C-alpha positions in Angstrom: -49.1 -34.5 -69.3 -51.0 -36.2 -66.4 -50.7 -36.5 -62.6 -49.5 -39.9 -61.5 -49.2 -39.3 -57.7 -50.7 -36.5 -55.6 -50.9 -35.3 -52.0 -53.5 -32.4 -52.3 -52.1 -29.0 -51.3 -48.6 -30.5 -50.9 -47.2 -32.5 -53.8 -48.0 -33.5 -57.4 -45.9 -35.9 -59.5 -46.4 -35.7 -63.2 -46.1 -38.4 -65.9 -42.9 -36.9 -67.2 -41.3 -37.4 -63.8 -41.3 -33.8 -62.8 -42.5 -32.8 -59.3 -44.5 -29.9 -58.1 -44.4 -29.0 -54.4 -46.7 -26.4 -52.9 -45.1 -24.5 -50.1 -47.3 -23.2 -47.2 -45.0 -20.1 -46.8 -41.4 -19.4 -46.1 -40.0 -17.7 -43.0 -36.5 -16.0 -43.5 -33.8 -16.5 -40.9 -33.2 -13.6 -38.6 -29.9 -13.0 -36.8 -31.7 -10.6 -34.5 -33.8 -12.1 -31.7 -37.4 -12.4 -32.6 -39.8 -14.1 -30.1 -36.9 -14.9 -27.9 -34.7 -16.7 -30.5 -32.5 -16.0 -33.4 -31.8 -18.0 -36.6 -29.2 -18.4 -39.3 -29.1 -20.3 -42.5 -25.9 -22.4 -43.2 -24.6 -24.5 -46.1 -23.8 -28.1 -44.9 -22.7 -29.4 -48.3 -22.8 -27.2 -51.4 -22.1 -30.1 -53.8 -25.5 -31.9 -53.1 -26.8 -29.4 -51.9 -27.6 -29.8 -48.2 -28.5 -26.7 -46.1 -29.7 -26.1 -42.6 -30.9 -23.5 -40.2 -29.4 -22.9 -36.7 -31.6 -21.7 -33.9 -30.3 -20.1 -30.8 -31.9 -18.8 -27.6 -31.8 -15.0 -27.9 -30.5 -14.7 -24.3 -29.1 -18.0 -23.1 -29.7 -18.5 -19.4 -26.3 -20.3 -19.0 -22.8 -19.3 -19.8 -21.8 -23.0 -20.0 -22.0 -25.2 -23.1 -25.4 -25.9 -24.6 -26.7 -29.3 -25.8 -27.2 -29.6 -29.6 -30.4 -30.9 -31.1 -30.1 -32.0 -34.8 -33.6 -32.0 -36.2 -34.9 -33.6 -39.3 -38.3 -32.4 -40.7 -41.1 -34.7 -41.8 -43.0 -34.9 -45.0 -42.8 -38.6 -46.2 -39.2 -37.9 -47.4 -40.8 -36.0 -50.3 -41.8 -32.5 -48.9 -41.0 -30.2 -46.0 -38.4 -27.7 -45.1 -36.9 -26.0 -42.1 -38.1 -22.7 -43.6 -41.8 -23.6 -43.4 -43.5 -21.4 -40.8 -44.5 -24.3 -38.5 -41.0 -25.7 -38.3 -39.4 -22.4 -37.9 -41.6 -21.3 -35.1 -41.6 -24.7 -33.3 -37.9 -25.1 -33.4 -37.1 -21.5 -32.5 -39.4 -21.8 -29.5 -37.9 -25.2 -28.6 -34.4 -23.8 -28.6 -35.6 -21.3 -26.0 -37.5 -23.8 -23.9 -34.7 -26.4 -23.9 -31.8 -23.9 -23.8 -30.2 -25.8 -26.7 -28.7 -25.1 -30.1 -31.0 -26.5 -32.7 -29.8 -27.4 -36.2 -32.6 -28.1 -38.6 -31.5 -29.9 -41.8 -32.9 -29.5 -45.3 -31.9 -32.9 -46.8 -32.5 -33.8 -50.5 -36.1 -35.0 -51.2 -37.6 -38.0 -52.9 -38.7 -39.0 -55.5 -35.8 -37.2 -57.2 -33.5 -38.5 -54.5 -34.7 -41.8 -53.1 -33.6 -43.4 -49.9 -31.0 -43.9 -48.6 -30.0 -40.4 -49.7 -31.9 -38.7 -46.9 -30.1 -40.8 -44.4 -26.7 -40.1 -45.9 -27.4 -36.3 -46.1 -28.5 -36.2 -42.5 -25.6 -38.3 -41.3 -23.1 -36.0 -43.0 -24.5 -33.2 -40.9 -22.8 -34.7 -38.0 -19.5 -34.6 -39.8 -20.2 -30.9 -40.7 -21.0 -30.2 -37.1 -17.7 -31.7 -35.9 -15.7 -29.6 -38.3 -17.7 -26.4 -38.0 -17.8 -26.1 -34.2 -14.4 -24.4 -34.1 -15.1 -21.9 -36.9 -18.9 -21.1 -36.8 -19.5 -18.4 -34.1 -23.1 -19.6 -33.6 -21.7 -23.0 -32.4 -19.3 -21.5 -29.9 -21.4 -22.9 -27.0 -22.1 -26.2 -28.6 -21.5 -29.2 -26.4 -20.7 -32.1 -28.8 -20.7 -34.6 -25.9 -24.5 -33.9 -25.7 -25.9 -34.2 -29.2 -29.6 -35.3 -29.6 -31.2 -36.5 -32.9 -34.8 -35.5 -33.3 -37.5 -35.3 -36.0 -41.1 -35.8 -36.8 -42.7 -38.4 -39.0 -40.1 -39.2 -41.7 -37.7 -37.2 -39.7 -38.2 -39.5 -36.7 -37.4 -42.4 -39.1 -34.3 -40.6 -40.2 -33.2 -40.1 -36.5 -33.3 -43.8 -36.0 -31.4 -44.6 -39.1 -28.8 -41.9 -38.6 -28.2 -43.3 -35.0 -27.7 -46.8 -36.4 -25.2 -45.4 -38.9 -23.3 -43.6 -36.1 -23.1 -46.8 -34.1 -21.9 -48.9 -37.1 -19.2 -46.3 -38.1 -18.1 -45.8 -34.5 -17.8 -42.0 -34.9 -16.3 -40.2 -32.0 -16.4 -36.5 -32.8 -19.9 -36.2 -31.5 -21.7 -38.2 -28.8 -25.4 -39.0 -29.4 -26.9 -38.8 -26.0 -30.5 -39.5 -27.0 -33.2 -39.7 -29.7 -36.5 -37.8 -29.6 -38.8 -39.3 -32.3 -42.1 -37.4 -32.8 -44.8 -39.5 -34.5 -42.3 -41.6 -36.4 -43.1 -42.9 -39.9 -42.3 -46.6 -40.3 -44.0 -49.6 -42.1 -43.7 -53.2 -43.2 -45.1 -55.7 -45.6 -47.1 -57.1 -42.8 -50.0 -54.8 -42.2 -51.3 -53.8 -38.8 -55.0 -54.6 -38.0 -55.9 -50.9 -38.5 -54.0 -50.7 -41.8 -55.8 -53.9 -43.1 -59.2 -52.4 -42.1 -58.5 -49.3 -44.2 -56.3 -50.7 -46.9 -56.6 -48.7 -50.2 -58.2 -45.7 -48.7 -57.5 -42.5 -46.7 -54.4 -42.6 -44.5 -53.2 -46.0 -45.7 -53.3 -44.9 -49.4 -51.4 -41.7 -48.5 -48.8 -43.5 -46.5 -48.4 -46.1 -49.3 -47.9 -43.3 -51.9 -45.1 -41.7 -49.9 -43.4 -45.0 -49.6 -43.7 -45.7 -53.3 -42.1 -42.3 -54.0 -39.3 -42.6 -51.4 -37.9 -46.2 -51.3 -35.6 -47.5 -54.0 -37.2 -48.8 -57.2 -37.8 -52.5 -56.8 -38.0 -52.4 -53.0 -41.0 -53.1 -50.8 -42.1 -52.1 -47.3 -39.6 -54.5 -45.8 -36.8 -52.2 -47.1 -34.6 -51.5 -44.0 -35.5 -47.8 -44.0 -39.2 -48.6 -43.9 -39.2 -51.6 -41.5 -37.2 -51.0 -38.3 -37.2 -54.7 -37.6 -34.7 -55.0 -40.5 -32.1 -52.9 -38.5 -28.8 -54.9 -38.4 -27.0 -54.3 -35.1 -25.4 -56.8 -32.7 -26.9 -57.6 -29.3 -24.0 -55.7 -27.7 -24.6 -52.6 -29.9 -28.4 -52.6 -29.0 -27.7 -53.0 -25.3 -24.5 -51.0 -24.8 -24.4 -48.4 -27.6 -27.9 -47.5 -28.7 -28.8 -44.1 -27.1 -31.7 -43.4 -24.8 -34.9 -42.9 -26.7 -38.1 -40.9 -26.3 -41.0 -41.8 -28.6 -43.8 -39.3 -28.9 -47.1 -40.5 -30.3 -50.5 -38.8 -30.8 -53.8 -40.5 -29.9 -55.6 -39.4 -33.1 -52.6 -40.2 -35.4 -52.9 -43.1 -37.8 -49.1 -43.7 -37.3 -49.5 -44.2 -33.5 -49.5 -48.0 -33.9 -46.1 -47.9 -35.6 -44.7 -45.6 -33.0 -45.8 -47.9 -30.1 -44.4 -50.9 -32.0 -41.1 -49.2 -32.5 -40.8 -48.5 -28.7 -41.7 -52.1 -27.9 -39.1 -53.3 -30.5 -36.4 -51.3 -28.8 -37.3 -52.6 -25.4 -37.1 -56.2 -26.6 -33.7 -55.5 -28.1 -32.5 -54.3 -24.6 -32.1 -50.6 -25.4 -31.2 -49.1 -22.0 -33.9 -46.5 -21.9 -37.1 -46.2 -24.0 -39.8 -43.7 -23.0 -43.2 -43.6 -24.7 -45.3 -40.4 -24.4 -48.8 -40.0 -25.8 -50.7 -36.8 -26.6 -54.1 -38.4 -26.3 -56.3 -36.0 -28.2 -53.9 -34.7 -30.8 -53.2 -35.5 -34.5 -50.1 -36.2 -36.6 -47.4 -33.5 -36.3 -49.8 -31.2 -34.4 -46.7 -29.2 -33.2 -46.0 -28.2 -36.8 -49.6 -27.1 -37.6 -50.1 -25.6 -34.2 -46.7 -24.5 -32.8 -48.3 -22.1 -30.2 -50.8 -24.6 -28.8 -50.8 -25.9 -25.2 -50.2 -29.4 -26.5 -47.1 -28.2 -28.3 -46.0 -26.5 -25.1 -46.4 -29.7 -23.2 -44.4 -31.6 -25.9 -41.6 -28.9 -25.5 -41.6 -29.5 -21.8 -41.4 -33.3 -22.1 -38.6 -33.0 -24.7 -36.7 -30.5 -22.5 -36.9 -32.8 -19.5 -35.6 -35.7 -21.5 -32.6 -33.6 -22.7 -31.8 -32.2 -19.3 -31.8 -35.7 -17.8 -29.1 -36.9 -20.3 
């Protein structure tokens, strides 16, 4: 048996189709406040399965309803989990900083479950949220009129595609007040100048591998989930219904180009508010690898300001 695809230290796909994932540690949920927040694992859909983790501030500063942030982890659609230490610590800290309820989703992963399954899993979390808010004590303070979709890398991509699905289906049990995309992962058949310069090597090769493993068989990089320019919405939906967006990019991130292009695309479509924020000297998903860093604290503050203003 041989290795056919590999992301060293993270993923190995074998010739028989089996997948090995290497986990950088698992943090259990704690209903008792640790580092200012508490956490609880929940089942979103046992039939698939889809699970999640709720994060709450240990001592909310407000007795009123709290905004809800639904967060989708990154990992090229193939790896990652809300139980990873970086995600657990960042999202717990963010729930305190933003005084919000954070629901982090463990959707099904490719290549066993190729797109659009991740979009469908994450979209169904909104249905679960609408039904659970009256029966899950940890959601007692949830304000479903102020729901934000967020995620990093592939999770940023998911946030966009779930928002589009919400608009198309005209759901009313939650109101999406904004999107917060961190270092979003997009692509297209047309390469950027930077991608052409490094084609077949390094970051480009890694990005191409994750797309090969995640998009449907027979698709290319113009698949709608990869290329945001293929998003099908009417002019009215772009202008009147698409929520406010904050796009966070990192100066040393190979995906920075795509994040900037995404923000410019939304602006051209007439989306009412598009904010682009750059962490100049940081790398891809630095907040996951360094959840206690000053750059991560600045990201938390920027995201908190965006949530409070919507």
